[in-house]
C-alpha positions as CSV (number, residue, x, y, z in Angstrom):
1,M,0.0,0.0,0.0
2,R,2.9,2.3,0.9
3,L,4.3,2.0,-2.6
4,V,1.0,2.6,-4.2
5,L,0.6,5.8,-2.3
6,E,4.3,6.8,-3.2
7,R,3.4,6.3,-6.9
8,V,0.3,8.3,-6.7
9,R,2.1,11.2,-4.8
10,N,4.9,11.1,-7.4
11,H,2.5,11.4,-10.3
12,V,-0.1,13.7,-8.8
13,M,1.9,16.1,-6.4
14,S,5.4,16.1,-7.3
15,P,6.6,18.7,-9.9
16,R,6.5,17.2,-13.6
17,M,9.4,17.9,-16.0
18,P,7.9,20.3,-18.4
19,A,7.6,19.5,-22.1
20,S,10.0,22.0,-23.1
21,K,12.7,20.5,-21.0
22,L,11.8,16.9,-22.2
23,K,12.2,18.2,-25.9
24,E,15.6,19.7,-25.0
25,I,16.8,16.5,-23.6
26,V,15.5,14.2,-26.4
27,A,17.3,16.7,-28.9
28,C,20.6,16.3,-26.9
29,L,20.0,12.4,-27.1
30,G,20.0,12.8,-30.8
31,F,16.2,12.7,-31.6
32,D,14.1,15.1,-33.6
33,S,11.2,15.1,-31.5
34,V,9.6,13.3,-28.3
35,E,7.7,11.1,-30.8
36,A,10.8,9.9,-32.6
37,F,12.5,9.1,-29.1
38,G,9.4,7.2,-28.1
39,A,9.3,5.3,-31.5
40,H,13.1,4.4,-30.8
41,I,12.4,3.0,-27.4
42,G,9.2,1.2,-28.3
43,L,6.8,3.6,-26.5
44,E,3.2,3.6,-27.7
45,K,2.5,6.6,-29.9
46,R,-0.2,7.9,-27.8
47,T,2.2,7.8,-24.7
48,A,5.0,9.8,-26.5
49,E,2.3,12.4,-27.7
50,S,1.2,12.8,-23.9
51,W,4.7,13.2,-22.9
52,A,5.3,15.8,-25.7
53,R,2.4,17.7,-24.5
54,Y,2.3,17.5,-20.7
55,G,5.9,16.4,-19.9
56,L,7.1,13.5,-17.6
57,S,6.6,12.5,-14.1
58,R,9.4,13.4,-11.8
59,D,10.6,9.8,-11.6
60,A,10.7,9.4,-15.3
61,G,12.1,12.8,-15.6
62,Q,15.1,11.8,-13.3
63,L,15.7,8.6,-15.3
64,L,15.9,10.5,-18.5
65,L,18.3,13.0,-17.0
66,A,20.4,10.2,-15.9
67,L,20.4,8.9,-19.4
68,L,21.5,12.3,-20.8
69,N,24.2,12.5,-18.2
70,Y,25.5,9.1,-19.3
71,R,25.5,10.2,-22.9
72,L,27.4,13.4,-22.3
73,R,30.0,11.3,-20.2
74,L,30.3,8.9,-22.9
75,L,30.8,11.6,-25.6
76,S,33.5,13.2,-23.4
77,A,35.1,10.0,-23.1
78,M,34.9,9.2,-26.8
79,T,36.4,12.5,-27.6
80,D,39.3,11.9,-25.1
81,F,39.9,8.4,-26.8
82,E,40.0,9.8,-30.3
83,K,42.5,12.5,-29.2
84,M,44.8,9.7,-27.9
85,T,44.3,7.2,-30.5
86,Q,43.0,9.0,-33.7
87,I,40.4,6.4,-33.9
88,P,37.0,7.9,-34.5
89,L,34.3,6.2,-32.4
90,D,31.3,8.4,-33.5
91,M,30.9,6.7,-36.7
92,F,30.9,3.5,-35.2
93,F,28.1,4.5,-32.9
94,E,26.2,5.9,-35.7
95,D,26.6,2.9,-37.8
96,H,25.2,0.7,-34.9
97,L,22.2,3.1,-34.2
98,L,23.5,3.8,-30.8
99,P,22.3,7.2,-29.3
């Protein structure tokens, strides 16, 4: 019961991530839109449309920010690797459709 109440509180009372912030994050992750991001991760179209309009719950927003933080750290590490080895990793990631 406690977990159910916590989930309700997170979705109803906690501040949501605004749709504008969500759009910025999915753009930083390399997607043209929230809908494109949703399609890539297998999200139902109506859910992606709802996210694009109303934003995300606090929990989902935190998870997405963690994903963005990971991507930024990965890009930094790739840049450092390329400087030391002269081997470009960005094309490898693009060829394998990695965000």
